[in-house]
C-alpha positions as CSV (number, residue, x, y, z in Angstrom):
1,M,119.7,8.9,-81.8
2,K,122.3,6.9,-83.7
3,T,121.7,4.5,-86.5
4,K,123.1,0.9,-86.5
5,K,125.6,2.1,-89.1
6,E,126.8,5.0,-86.9
7,A,126.9,2.6,-83.9
8,A,129.1,0.2,-85.8
9,Q,131.5,3.1,-86.7
10,I,131.8,4.0,-83.0
11,V,132.3,0.4,-82.0
12,A,135.1,0.1,-84.7
13,A,136.8,3.2,-83.5
14,L,136.8,2.0,-79.9
15,E,138.1,-1.4,-81.0
16,N,141.0,0.3,-82.8
17,E,141.8,2.5,-79.8
18,Y,141.4,-0.2,-77.1
19,P,142.2,-3.6,-78.6
20,L,141.8,-5.4,-75.3
21,A,138.3,-5.3,-73.8
22,E,138.5,-6.6,-70.2
23,C,136.5,-6.4,-67.0
24,F,138.4,-4.3,-64.5
25,L,137.1,-6.4,-61.6
26,D,139.4,-9.4,-60.8
27,S,137.7,-12.8,-60.4
28,E,138.3,-16.4,-61.2
29,T,134.7,-17.7,-61.1
30,A,131.2,-16.5,-61.8
31,W,130.3,-16.3,-58.1
32,Q,133.4,-14.3,-57.3
33,L,132.4,-11.8,-60.0
34,L,129.0,-11.5,-58.4
35,V,130.6,-10.6,-55.1
36,A,133.1,-8.2,-56.8
37,V,130.4,-6.3,-58.7
38,R,128.3,-5.9,-55.5
39,L,131.3,-4.5,-53.7
40,S,132.0,-2.1,-56.6
41,A,128.9,0.0,-55.9
42,Q,130.1,3.5,-55.0
43,C,133.6,2.1,-54.8
44,T,136.6,2.0,-57.1
45,D,137.7,-1.1,-58.9
46,L,141.1,-0.8,-57.3
47,R,139.7,-0.9,-53.8
48,V,137.5,-3.9,-54.7
49,N,140.4,-5.8,-56.2
50,A,142.5,-5.1,-53.1
51,T,139.6,-6.4,-50.9
52,T,138.3,-9.6,-52.7
53,P,141.5,-11.6,-52.3
54,I,141.3,-11.2,-48.5
55,L,137.6,-12.1,-48.6
56,F,138.0,-15.2,-50.8
57,E,141.0,-16.4,-48.8
58,K,138.9,-16.5,-45.7
59,F,135.7,-17.7,-47.4
60,P,136.9,-19.7,-50.5
61,T,133.5,-21.1,-51.6
62,I,129.9,-20.2,-52.0
63,S,129.0,-22.4,-49.1
64,A,131.6,-20.7,-46.9
65,L,130.2,-17.3,-47.6
66,A,126.7,-18.6,-47.1
67,D,127.5,-20.0,-43.7
68,A,129.5,-16.9,-42.6
69,D,128.4,-14.4,-40.0
70,P,127.6,-11.2,-42.0
71,K,129.5,-9.3,-39.4
72,D,132.7,-11.2,-40.3
73,I,132.1,-10.4,-44.0
74,E,131.5,-6.8,-43.1
75,E,134.7,-6.5,-41.3
76,I,136.6,-7.4,-44.4
77,V,134.6,-5.4,-47.0
78,R,134.2,-2.3,-44.9
79,P,136.9,-0.4,-46.9
80,C,134.6,-0.7,-49.9
81,G,131.9,1.4,-48.2
82,L,128.4,0.5,-47.3
83,G,129.9,-2.5,-45.5
84,R,126.8,-3.7,-43.6
85,S,124.4,-3.7,-46.6
86,K,127.0,-5.2,-48.9
87,A,127.9,-8.0,-46.4
88,R,124.2,-8.8,-45.9
89,D,123.6,-9.0,-49.7
90,I,126.7,-11.1,-50.3
91,N,125.7,-13.5,-47.5
92,L,122.0,-13.8,-48.7
93,C,123.1,-14.1,-52.4
94,M,125.4,-17.0,-51.6
95,K,122.7,-18.7,-49.5
96,M,120.3,-18.6,-52.4
97,L,123.0,-19.9,-54.8
98,R,123.7,-22.8,-52.5
99,D,120.1,-23.6,-51.5
100,E,118.2,-22.9,-54.7
101,Y,120.8,-23.2,-57.6
102,N,123.1,-25.9,-56.3
103,C,126.0,-23.5,-56.2
104,V,125.7,-22.7,-59.9
105,V,125.3,-19.1,-61.0
106,P,122.3,-18.9,-63.3
107,D,122.8,-17.9,-66.9
108,N,119.6,-15.8,-67.5
109,M,118.4,-12.4,-66.5
110,E,115.3,-13.6,-64.7
111,D,117.1,-15.8,-62.2
112,L,120.0,-13.5,-61.8
113,L,117.7,-10.7,-60.7
114,R,116.3,-12.9,-58.0
115,L,119.6,-12.9,-56.2
116,P,119.9,-10.4,-53.4
117,G,122.0,-7.4,-54.3
118,V,121.9,-8.1,-58.1
119,G,120.4,-5.5,-60.4
120,R,120.4,-5.3,-64.2
121,K,123.9,-3.8,-64.4
122,S,125.4,-6.7,-62.4
123,A,123.3,-9.3,-64.2
124,N,124.4,-8.0,-67.6
125,L,128.0,-8.1,-66.5
126,I,127.6,-11.8,-65.6
127,L,125.7,-12.6,-68.8
128,G,128.3,-11.0,-70.9
129,D,131.6,-11.8,-69.2
130,V,130.8,-15.3,-67.9
131,F,128.3,-16.7,-70.4
132,G,129.3,-14.7,-73.5
133,K,125.7,-13.5,-74.1
134,P,124.8,-10.1,-75.6
135,A,124.7,-7.7,-72.7
136,I,124.8,-3.9,-72.1
137,V,126.3,-2.9,-68.8
138,A,124.8,0.5,-68.2
139,D,127.1,1.9,-65.6
140,T,128.0,5.5,-65.0
141,H,130.5,5.6,-67.8
142,C,128.2,4.0,-70.3
143,I,125.3,6.3,-69.4
144,R,127.5,9.5,-69.6
145,L,129.1,8.6,-72.9
146,S,125.9,7.4,-74.5
147,N,124.4,10.8,-73.8
148,R,127.5,12.7,-75.0
149,L,127.8,10.7,-78.2
150,G,124.2,11.1,-79.0
151,F,122.9,7.6,-78.6
152,I,120.2,8.9,-76.3
153,N,119.2,11.9,-74.3
154,N,118.3,10.2,-71.1
155,T,120.1,9.0,-67.9
156,D,117.7,6.2,-67.0
157,M,119.8,3.1,-66.8
158,Y,117.2,0.8,-68.4
159,K,116.4,3.2,-71.3
160,V,120.1,3.5,-72.1
161,E,120.5,-0.3,-72.0
162,M,117.5,-0.8,-74.4
163,E,118.7,1.9,-76.8
164,L,122.2,0.5,-77.1
165,K,120.8,-3.0,-77.5
166,R,118.8,-1.6,-80.4
167,V,121.7,-0.3,-82.4
168,V,124.8,-2.1,-81.2
169,A,125.4,-5.6,-82.8
170,P,124.7,-8.3,-80.2
171,E,128.1,-9.9,-80.6
172,K,129.8,-6.5,-79.9
173,Q,127.8,-5.3,-76.9
174,N,129.7,-6.7,-74.0
175,D,133.2,-5.6,-75.2
176,F,131.7,-2.3,-76.3
177,C,130.7,-1.5,-72.7
178,H,134.2,-2.4,-71.4
179,R,135.7,-0.1,-74.0
180,L,133.3,2.7,-73.0
181,V,134.6,2.3,-69.4
182,E,138.2,2.6,-70.5
183,H,137.4,5.6,-72.7
184,G,135.4,7.2,-70.0
185,R,138.3,7.0,-67.6
186,A,141.1,7.9,-70.0
187,V,139.5,10.6,-72.2
188,C,135.8,11.4,-71.8
189,T,135.8,11.8,-68.0
190,A,133.0,13.1,-65.9
191,R,135.0,16.3,-65.1
192,K,136.2,17.0,-68.6
193,A,135.7,15.7,-72.1
194,M,139.1,15.9,-73.7
195,C,137.8,16.2,-77.2
196,E,141.2,17.1,-78.8
197,K,142.4,13.6,-78.3
198,C,139.2,11.6,-78.6
199,C,138.9,8.9,-81.1
200,L,135.2,9.4,-81.2
201,A,135.2,13.2,-81.8
202,E,133.8,12.9,-85.4
203,Y,130.8,10.9,-84.2
204,C,130.1,12.9,-81.0
205,A,127.0,15.0,-80.5
206,Y,128.6,16.8,-77.6
207,K,131.6,17.9,-79.8
208,K,129.2,19.0,-82.6
209,A,127.2,21.0,-80.1
210,Q,130.4,22.7,-78.9
211,K,131.4,23.6,-82.5
212,A,127.9,25.0,-83.2
213,A,128.0,27.1,-80.0
214,A,131.4,28.5,-80.9
215,K,130.3,29.4,-84.4
216,A,127.1,31.1,-83.0
217,A,129.2,33.0,-80.6
218,K,131.5,34.3,-83.4
219,T,128.5,35.3,-85.5
220,N,127.0,37.3,-82.6
């Protein structure tokens, strides 16, 4: 487990390495980000960003997507995979936003989780990126790096989120997660941790374990 001091050092190192902390999903409004993050499940951000302009051109408002035939939505979003379920969720989500929230995306976890297709990861992204609230987006990069760095030894999304919220300063949380994504794609990938060029090597439990194993091997 990391202390708040150690977490602050990791946050600072990432800030120095990646000055810009931005969401990789393109959107102009809160509802568009909701749609984009639903499409991003098991799909690359590049594919989502190529798909959403087509979708939003045909259905430019919450009401337009709410009134759409899910099959018409599915035809557009099919390249993102899981087209039928994603189209259904998007349609139902927009219906609820229109009918229960007056076309306004809610700014709290409880209401966001009521929306079809919205889980904690999506809700935290909205809370952080749209409303500027403290939020930990526990996606695959965040979970993998949190374990490698030694924040936690657990892959449960909720437990990772809670542990990072405990040690990362609230005002740093959202940008910290964006920087983890960037670092997870550029350096600490799922296939290989490129420790030799990692700005977090001195804080990393995975790196320390590697060194200890190498030392033990030489001793034996």
